[in-house]
VOKE-568082 format. One record per atom (N, C-alpha, C, O): chain; x, y, z negated; residue in one letter. Coordinates in steps of 0.1 Angstrom, whole numbers, plus 5000, padded with zeros to 4 digits. Example, Ala and Ser with C-alpha at 12.3 -4.5 7.8 and 13.67 -1.06 7.14 Angstrom:
2
   kette     xx     yy     zz   rest
       A   5132   4943   4922      a
       A   5123   4955   4922      a
       A   5132   4967   4922      a
       A   5142   4967   4915      a
       A   5128   4978   4929      s
       A   5137   4989   4929      s
       A   5129   5000   4921      s
       A   5134   5011   4920      s
END
This chain:
104
   kette     xx     yy     zz   rest
       A   8883   2852   5562      x
       A   8881   2838   5567      x
       A   8889   2829   5557      x
       A   8900   2831   5554      x
       A   8882   2819   5552      x
       A   8888   2809   5543      x
       A   8893   2797   5551      x
       A   8886   2792   5559      x
       A   8905   2793   5548      x
       A   8911   2781   5554      x
       A   8907   2769   5545      x
       A   8906   2770   5533      x
       A   8905   2758   5551      x
       A   8902   2745   5544      x
       A   8914   2736   5546      x
       A   8918   2733   5557      x
       A   8920   2731   5535      x
       A   8931   2722   5535      x
       A   8927   2708   5532      x
       A   8920   2706   5521      x
       A   8930   2699   5540      x
       A   8926   2685   5538      x
       A   8937   2675   5540      x
       A   8947   2678   5546      x
       A   8935   2663   5533      x
       A   8944   2652   5536      x
       A   8934   2640   5540      x
       A   8925   2638   5533      x
       A   8938   2634   5551      x
       A   8929   2623   5557      x
       A   8915   2628   5559      x
       A   8905   2621   5557      x
       A   8914   2641   5563      x
       A   8900   2646   5566      x
       A   8892   2650   5554      x
       A   8880   2652   5556      x
       A   8898   2650   5542      x
       A   8890   2652   5530      x
       A   8897   2663   5521      x
       A   8909   2663   5520      x
       A   8888   2671   5515      x
       A   8894   2681   5506      x
       A   8895   2674   5492      x
       A   8890   2663   5490      x
       A   8903   2680   5483      x
       A   8906   2674   5470      x
       A   8894   2672   5462      x
       A   8885   2681   5461      x
       A   8893   2660   5456      x
       A   8882   2657   5446      x
       A   8888   2648   5436      x
       A   8891   2636   5439      x
       A   8890   2653   5424      x
       A   8896   2645   5413      x
       A   8888   2633   5409      x
       A   8894   2624   5402      x
       A   8876   2632   5413      x
       A   8868   2620   5409      x
       A   8868   2609   5420      x
       A   8862   2598   5418      x
       A   8875   2611   5431      x
       A   8875   2602   5442      x
       A   8889   2595   5442      x
       A   8899   2602   5440      x
       A   8889   2582   5445      x
       A   8902   2575   5447      x
       A   8902   2571   5462      x
       A   8894   2564   5467      x
       A   8912   2576   5469      x
       A   8913   2575   5483      x
       A   8923   2563   5487      x
       A   8921   2557   5498      x
       A   8933   2560   5479      x
       A   8943   2550   5483      x
       A   8945   2541   5471      x
       A   8946   2546   5459      x
       A   8946   2528   5473      x
       A   8949   2519   5462      x
       A   8961   2511   5466      x
       A   8962   2505   5477      x
       A   8971   2510   5457      x
       A   8983   2501   5459      x
       A   8984   2492   5447      x
       A   8980   2495   5436      x
       A   8991   2481   5449      x
       A   8994   2472   5438      x
       A   9008   2475   5433      x
       A   9017   2479   5440      x
       A   9009   2474   5420      x
       A   9023   2476   5414      x
       A   9032   2465   5420      x
       A   9029   2454   5422      x
       A   9044   2470   5423      x
       A   9054   2462   5429      x
       A   9054   2462   5444      x
       A   9063   2456   5451      x
       A   9045   2470   5450      x
       A   9044   2471   5465      x
       A   9053   2483   5470      x
       A   9055   2492   5463      x
       A   9057   2481   5482      x
       A   9062   2492   5490      x
       A   9054   2493   5503      x
       A   9052   2484   5510      x
       A   9049   2505   5505      x
       A   9041   2508   5517      x
       A   9047   2518   5526      x
       A   9054   2527   5521      x
       A   9045   2518   5539      x
       A   9049   2528   5548      x
       A   9038   2538   5550      x
       A   9027   2534   5555      x
       A   9040   2550   5547      x
       A   9030   2561   5549      x
       A   9035   2570   5560      x
       A   9047   2572   5562      x
       A   9025   2576   5567      x
       A   9028   2586   5577      x
       A   9021   2599   5573      x
       A   9009   2599   5572      x
       A   9029   2609   5571      x
       A   9023   2622   5567      x
       A   9025   2632   5579      x
       A   9036   2635   5583      x
       A   9013   2636   5585      x
       A   9013   2644   5596      x
       A   9009   2659   5592      x
       A   9001   2661   5584      x
       A   9016   2668   5599      x
       A   9013   2682   5597      x
       A   9010   2689   5610      x
       A   9019   2693   5617      x
       A   8997   2689   5614      x
       A   8994   2695   5627      x
       A   8992   2710   5626      x
       A   8989   2717   5637      x
       A   8994   2716   5615      x
       A   8992   2731   5613      x
       A   9004   2739   5618      x
       A   9014   2733   5622      x
       A   9003   2752   5617      x
       A   9014   2761   5622      x
       A   9023   2766   5610      x
       A   9029   2776   5611      x
       A   9022   2759   5599      x
       A   9030   2763   5587      x
       A   9035   2750   5580      x
       A   9029   2740   5581      x
       A   9047   2751   5573      x
       A   9052   2740   5566      x
       A   9043   2737   5554      x
       A   9037   2746   5548      x
       A   9044   2724   5549      x
       A   9037   2720   5537      x
       A   9045   2710   5530      x
       A   9049   2700   5535      x
       A   9049   2713   5517      x
       A   9056   2704   5509      x
       A   9046   2693   5503      x
       A   9037   2696   5496      x
       A   9049   2681   5507      x
       A   9040   2670   5503      x
       A   9046   2664   5491      x
       A   9058   2661   5490      x
       A   9038   2662   5480      x
       A   9042   2657   5467      x
       A   9034   2645   5462      x
       A   9022   2645   5464      x
       A   9040   2636   5456      x
       A   9033   2624   5450      x
       A   9037   2624   5435      x
       A   9049   2625   5431      x
       A   9027   2623   5426      x
       A   9029   2622   5412      x
       A   9032   2608   5408      x
       A   9025   2599   5413      x
       A   9041   2605   5399      x
       A   9043   2593   5392      x
       A   9049   2581   5400      x
       A   9049   2570   5395      x
       A   9055   2584   5411      x
       A   9062   2574   5419      x
       A   9071   2581   5428      x
       A   9072   2594   5428      x
       A   9079   2574   5435      x
       A   9089   2579   5444      x
       A   9088   2573   5458      x
       A   9081   2563   5460      x
       A   9095   2579   5468      x
       A   9095   2574   5481      x
       A   9109   2577   5488      x
       A   9116   2586   5483      x
       A   9111   2570   5499      x
       A   9123   2573   5507      x
       A   9119   2577   5521      x
       A   9109   2572   5526      x
       A   9125   2587   5527      x
       A   9122   2591   5540      x
       A   9127   2580   5550      x
       A   9139   2577   5549      x
       A   9119   2576   5559      x
       A   9123   2566   5569      x
       A   9126   2573   5582      x
       A   9136   2569   5589      x
       A   9119   2583   5585      x
       A   9121   2591   5598      x
       A   9112   2603   5598      x
       A   9102   2604   5592      x
       A   9117   2613   5606      x
       A   9109   2625   5609      x
       A   9107   2626   5624      x
       A   9117   2626   5631      x
       A   9095   2628   5628      x
       A   9092   2630   5642      x
       A   9087   2644   5645      x
       A   9078   2649   5639      x
       A   9094   2650   5655      x
       A   9090   2664   5659      x
       A   9092   2665   5674      x
       A   9103   2662   5679      x
       A   9082   2669   5681      x
       A   9082   2670   5696      x
       A   9087   2657   5702      x
       A   9096   2657   5711      x
       A   9081   2646   5697      x
       A   9084   2633   5703      x
       A   9099   2628   5701      x
       A   9103   2619   5707      x
       A   9106   2635   5692      x
       A   9120   2630   5689      x
       A   9120   2626   5674      x
       A   9115   2633   5665      x
       A   9125   2614   5672      x
       A   9126   2609   5658      x
       A   9140   2610   5653      x
       A   9150   2606   5659      x
       A   9141   2616   5641      x
       A   9154   2616   5634      x
       A   9154   2608   5621      x
       A   9144   2608   5615      x
       A   9165   2602   5618      x
       A   9167   2595   5606      x
       A   9173   2604   5595      x
       A   9180   2613   5598      x
       A   9170   2601   5582      x
       A   9176   2609   5572      x
       A   9191   2607   5572      x
       A   9197   2596   5575      x
       A   9198   2617   5567      x
       A   9213   2617   5567      x
       A   9217   2607   5556      x
       A   9228   2600   5557      x
       A   9209   2605   5546      x
       A   9212   2595   5535      x
       A   9199   2591   5529      x
       A   9189   2598   5530      x
       A   9199   2580   5522      x
       A   9187   2575   5515      x
       A   9187   2580   5500      x
       A   9198   2580   5494      x
       A   9176   2585   5496      x
       A   9175   2590   5483      x
       A   9160   2589   5479      x
       A   9151   2590   5487      x
       A   9157   2587   5466      x
       A   9144   2586   5461      x
       A   9139   2600   5459      x
       A   9146   2608   5452      x
       A   9127   2603   5463      x
       A   9121   2617   5462      x
       A   9107   2616   5458      x
       A   9101   2605   5458      x
       A   9102   2627   5453      x
       A   9087   2628   5450      x
       A   9081   2640   5458      x
       A   9069   2642   5458      x
       A   9089   2647   5465      x
       A   9084   2658   5474      x
       A   9093   2659   5486      x
       A   9105   2657   5486      x
       A   9086   2662   5498      x
       A   9093   2664   5510      x
       A   9086   2675   5518      x
       A   9073   2676   5518      x
       A   9094   2684   5524      x
       A   9088   2694   5532      x
       A   9084   2688   5545      x
       A   9092   2682   5552      x
       A   9071   2690   5549      x
       A   9067   2685   5562      x
       A   9065   2697   5571      x
       A   9055   2705   5569      x
       A   9074   2699   5580      x
       A   9074   2711   5588      x
       A   9062   2712   5598      x
       A   9056   2701   5600      x
       A   9059   2723   5603      x
       A   9048   2725   5612      x
       A   9050   2716   5624      x
       A   9061   2716   5630      x
       A   9040   2708   5628      x
       A   9041   2699   5639      x
       A   9048   2686   5637      x
       A   9050   2678   5646      x
       A   9053   2684   5624      x
       A   9061   2672   5621      x
       A   9052   2660   5616      x
       A   9041   2662   5611      x
       A   9057   2648   5618      x
       A   9052   2636   5612      x
       A   9064   2630   5604      x
       A   9074   2627   5610      x
       A   9062   2628   5592      x
       A   9072   2622   5583      x
       A   9067   2608   5579      x
       A   9056   2607   5574      x
       A   9076   2598   5581      x
       A   9073   2585   5576      x
       A   9081   2582   5564      x
       A   9093   2584   5563      x
       A   9074   2577   5553      x
       A   9080   2575   5541      x
       A   9077   2561   5536      x
       A   9066   2556   5538      x
       A   9086   2555   5529      x
       A   9084   2542   5522      x
       A   9081   2545   5507      x
       A   9090   2550   5500      x
       A   9068   2543   5503      x
       A   9064   2546   5490      x
       A   9065   2534   5481      x
       A   9061   2523   5484      x
       A   9071   2536   5469      x
       A   9073   2525   5460      x
       A   9064   2527   5448      x
       A   9063   2538   5442      x
       A   9056   2517   5445      x
       A   9046   2518   5433      x
       A   9051   2507   5424      x
       A   9048   2495   5426      x
       A   9057   2511   5413      x
       A   9062   2501   5403      x
       A   9052   2499   5391      x
       A   9052   2488   5386      x
       A   9045   2509   5387      x
       A   9036   2507   5376      x
       A   9021   2509   5380      x
       A   9018   2516   5389      x
       A   9012   2501   5373      x
       A   8998   2503   5377      x
       A   8993   2517   5372      x
       A   8999   2523   5363      x
       A   8983   2521   5378      x
       A   8976   2534   5374      x
       A   8974   2543   5386      x
       A   8978   2540   5397      x
       A   8967   2554   5383      x
       A   8963   2563   5393      x
       A   8975   2573   5396      x
       A   8982   2576   5387      x
       A   8976   2577   5409      x
       A   8986   2587   5413      x
       A   8979   2597   5421      x
       A   8969   2594   5428      x
       A   8984   2609   5420      x
       A   8978   2620   5428      x
       A   8989   2625   5439      x
       A   9000   2625   5435      x
       A   8984   2627   5451      x
       A   8993   2633   5461      x
       A   8986   2645   5467      x
       A   8974   2646   5468      x
       A   8995   2655   5471      x
       A   8989   2668   5475      x
       A   9000   2676   5481      x
       A   9012   2673   5480      x
       A   8995   2687   5488      x
       A   9004   2697   5493      x
       A   9008   2706   5480      x
       A   9000   2709   5472      x
       A   9021   2709   5479      x
       A   9026   2716   5467      x
       A   9025   2731   5468      x
       A   9033   2738   5462      x
       A   9016   2736   5476      x
       A   9014   2751   5477      x
       A   9001   2754   5469      x
       A   8990   2749   5472      x
       A   9003   2761   5458      x
       A   8992   2763   5448      x
       A   8980   2769   5455      x
       A   8969   2765   5451      x
       A   8981   2779   5464      x
       A   8970   2785   5470      x
       A   8961   2775   5478      x
       A   8949   2776   5479      x
       A   8967   2764   5483      x
       A   8959   2754   5490      x
       A   8950   2746   5480      x
       A   8939   2743   5483      x
       A   8955   2744   5468      x
       A   8947   2737   5458      x
       A   8935   2746   5454      x
       A   8924   2741   5452      x
       A   8938   2759   5453      x
       A   8927   2768   5449      x
       A   8916   2769   5459      x
       A   8905   2772   5456      x
       A   8919   2766   5472      x
       A   8909   2767   5483      x
       A   8902   2753   5485      x
       A   8894   2753   5494      x
       A   8906   2743   5478      x
       A   8900   2730   5481      x
       A   8886   2729   5476      x
       A   8879   2719   5477      x
END
């Protein structure tokens, strides 16, 4: 049985642009993981700060603020991040488990 991994209900397609941000903007993103395994979420070419992590209806704040490009999203978690886009251009985001890319 082959598993299908999706973001926003879509499998990876390098010819499609799913999200557009303007340079200089900060956006609040919500990354949900409804599966039964952890997924490291990664963004190329920009950074973000964790705003909060929700698990079983409990929200926790980060112990400290730091710029990141990857965050582990645990099973059943929702992670809220503030994404900073300083330079124009395309960016790719994905789960950082190689096998998931191969199955897209």
